[in-house]
N, C-alpha and C positions, 0 to 999 in steps of 0.2 A: 648181741649188738651194740649194747655200752660200751665193749671191749674195741669193738672196730673206729666208734665213731671216733673213741677217747685215743684212740692207735692214732688214728688221721688228723685230731686237732696236734697232736704229739709230732707227728710227722712233720708237717705245716710249719709248726716251730721250729725244731728243727732246721728245713730248708730255709726258712728268715733267715733263724740265725747266720747258718753257713754260708747265705749270700750275702747278709752284712760282715761277715768275718772278708769273705772277697772282695770287698769294697762296692757292693751291690746296695743300693738303697730304695725301697719304694714309695714310690710318688702318689700320691692321693691326687686322682681326678680332678679333684674341685679347686685345690692349689693351683694346677697347672693351667687351669682354665680363665685363672685370674691372670696367673703369669703370661698366659699365649694373649690375651685381652689388654693387656694393659702394652705387651709389645705390638701388637695391633693397632692399637690407638696412636700411640705416643712413636713409636717409630715407624710402622705400615701407612700411619695417618688413616686409618680407614674410619668411617662414619658411624654412629651413633646407632643407626638404625642396624646395620652389618654387625657389629658387636653386639647387640642384641640379640640377632639371628644367630651368630655362633654360639652364645651363652644357652640358648633357649635348644638348638640341635647336640649340644655336647651333654646336656643333662636329660636329654629325651634317651638318647640313646646310653649313656651310663645308668640310669633307673631301668629301661626295659631290658638292658642286657646283664642286671645285677653286677655292675662293675664299679668296686670303687678306687683300684689303683690299675696305673695306666700298664702294670706289666700282665695284668688279667684281659688286655686286647689280645683277640687271635683273630684269623683270616674268618674261621667259621663263627665265630660270634657277629663280627662285620654282616658279613654275607645272610646270616639270621636275622640281623635287625632290618635290614634292609629288602627282606623276601617279605617279613610278615607285614611291613609299614606297607608293602606292594595289595597281599594278599588280603590283609587282615585288615588293615586300617585303612584301606582302600585308597592309597594317595596316586594322585595324579602322576603322571612324568613329568609334570613340572615341580612336584611338589619332591619326587623322588632325587632329581637331577641339583633341587637346591638343596637338600640334605644331604645327599652327596658332595656336594659342593664346599658344605662347609666342614664336614668331618677329613674331606681329602686335604683341608688346609689347617686342618688343628694338627693332623696325624703329620704332614709334611716338617713342621714346627718341631713336633716332637723328635724328629729323627734328626734334625740340625740340632737339636738339642742334646742328642745321643741318648734319649728316651725310648728310643725305639730305634729297631735294627732297620725294618723295613717299613714303607707305608701301605697298611693291611686294606686301604681302599682305593688306592690309584688304580688297578688293573679291573674294578668291579666294571661287568658289561653294563651299560645305561638304558633305558627304553628308548624308543623313540619318539621327536615330541610331535603331540597332535596338532597339525597345521588349523588352525582357526582364525577367521577371521573375528579382530578387535570389536568386542559389545559397542554399539555407539545407537543414538539418539536422533532423533529427526528433526530438520531445522525446525518443524511445528510444533514438537515436543517441549525443545530446550527453550523456545517462546514464552510457552505455555507454564515451564518451572518457573521461567525467570518472572512472569505475571503472579503465580503463586508465593512466591518469596515476597514480593513487593507490597501484594495485596493482602498479607496474612495478618490475623488481630492481635498485632504485639502490644503488652505492655507497658510499653515505651516507641518512641519516635525514632529515638537513635537508632535502635536494633534492626529496623526497616532498612536506613541506609545502610546500614552495615551489613546485614546478610546482604541483601542486594550488590552490595560490592564485591562481595566475598564469592555469590554464585555467577558474576558476572564476569570474575578474574580466572575462574576456574574454565568458563563456558570462549571466553573471550582472548584467555592468554595460552590455557593449555598448561596452567601452571600444575606443579604436585603437590600434594597436599602438604607434605613437611616445608616444601619451598614457600606456602604461602602464610603457612604459621611462622617460619622464620626471617618474614619480611619486614624490614626496620623502614622507619620513617624515610629515612633521606636515600632507600633504594628507589621510592616511586619518584620519578622524573615528569608530573605531567608537563612542564614547559616544553619539554623536547620527546614528550608521549613513549616513556620507556621505562622498562622496570628492569632492574639489575639483582638477578638471584645471583645471588652468593655463595659459592658451596656446594652444588647443586648435586644429585645424584651423581657420583665419580668423583667428588668432589673438584665438582668443573663450576666456574664464574661464566655465567651467558648474559646478554641485553636480549629483552622479549620486548619487541615493539608494541603500542597499545593502538587500540583502533579509537577512534572518536566516541563512538559510543561508551566503550568501557571506560574513557577520559571523565565522562560525564558522572557516569557511575561512581568514579573514586571522588571526584569533586566532591559532589553531595554529599560523601559521608567525611569527608575530611573539617567540611564545614559545619558537621552535628558535632566531630570528634575534638577539636576547636573547641565549639560551646559549650561542650563539656568539662573544657579544660584538663585532657590526659596529657598528659606530658612524658609518658612509659617511650622509650625507643620504638617500639614495637608497630607495625602501620595499626593491624586490625589489633583490637583492644578489647577488652573486658567492659559490660555497663556498669557493674558494681566496685569495680576497683581497676586502681592505676596501673594495670599491666597487661601484657598480651593475651589473646583470644586465645586457649589452648586446646589440646586435642581432645580432651571430652566433653568443653563447648562444643566443639567442632559436630562430634558423633551426637550428640545432642539434637542438635540443629537441623544434620541430615535425616535423625527421625521424623521430626517436627515436619519437615518440606515433606518427605517420600511419602508421611501419612496424608497430609495435604492435597498433594498430588493424585495418589492412588494409585502409585506403580512402582516397584521398587526401580531406583538406580544406585550408582554409585558415585564418589570423589574421582573413581580414576576411570568410571564410564563417560564422565563429564571430557575427560581431556581427551578419551579417544573419541569423542563427537566431536572437537574443536580440530581435532588432526582429520577428521573424513572431510568436515566443512571447508579448511582452508584449504583442501586438495579442488574438492568440489568448486570453489571460486577462482580455482586457477593457480593456486601458490605452486610453485616448484621444488620440489621433493628435497633438494639441497636446502633452501631458505628455510625449509619445514622444518630440517634435520635439524638446523642451527638453531630454530626456537623452542622443540620440543625437548634441545639439551641430551639429545642420542649420541654416544660413544661412537655407533657404526651407523649409516647411512642404509646399510641394510633393513635397519630396523624399523624404521622409518617406509620402508619401502613394502610391506604390511600394510599400507592404508592406500596406498593402489588399488589392492585388488577388494577394500573394503567396500567403495562406492562406487556404486553402476553409473552414476551420471557421470561419472571422471572416465570410466570406460569409453561409455553410451559417444561421450563426445571425443574421444580419441579415435572409436571405428569409425566415424566420419571423415576421418583424412584420406580412409584407403583411397589410392587416385583411381578405381574403378568405379566410384560411388556414383560417381554424376553419371554415368554409361545410359 
């Protein structure tokens, strides 16, 4: 048995030497990942969140498949990785497609760099996405959340106004978490009732209008911000430091509010709620799509089916309804 193992090691070493002599070199996947992510960042202009997802997916694939070099990637290993993800890890169809999309882009780059002959993930069969309505809260529920946020027993008055302004922005403007945390002081124009979202998802700029209720919450927060002499460029700031409010800080805040409210909800659920309430209020789908920052208006149309109130108001327009 030892002789067979030794022979196998020698054979692999011989094969490696022959390949090197023929001009072929072996590329470590970790090194390739860094090069690929640099290319995606500086040449393609992808966001930090996209780059983070690429790194996570490539690392997951290489570890699960026990692959350290790009030459070890085969069609079978790629298929096994996705099969195990769906059957053992219980990936949803959406997770499957997200992982697949990331690896397809990475392998496509490897093909362009002549590190692979073909893309082993290109022709993989994809599961059908489940058609589910986006989760949302009712008008009464979001009003209760705002009430909980405002009346929470904070240790400092500043936190009351800042946190109320944060949740008001999620609920009344529909911003994504990353967009809110990246807001600068100069991006919020209370005089003209607008928020300028720079480089949102898909690296797109957009302007989101502000209603009077949100403008009032933001104005009261700014008074407290100025009182504490915060000078950092970020709009939402930390209490103890002259710096922007962080992702971890928002996570802790969400835990506090969810516990106080007594029912789980997420930041993204607040965004869905904004969209459905806007539809119920009579907002047209094109305007909502612009406010949400959707690349395709088809993405926005899912909210038409998410609100029974809107559908009821539309069915009343049937010409035979009054007979």
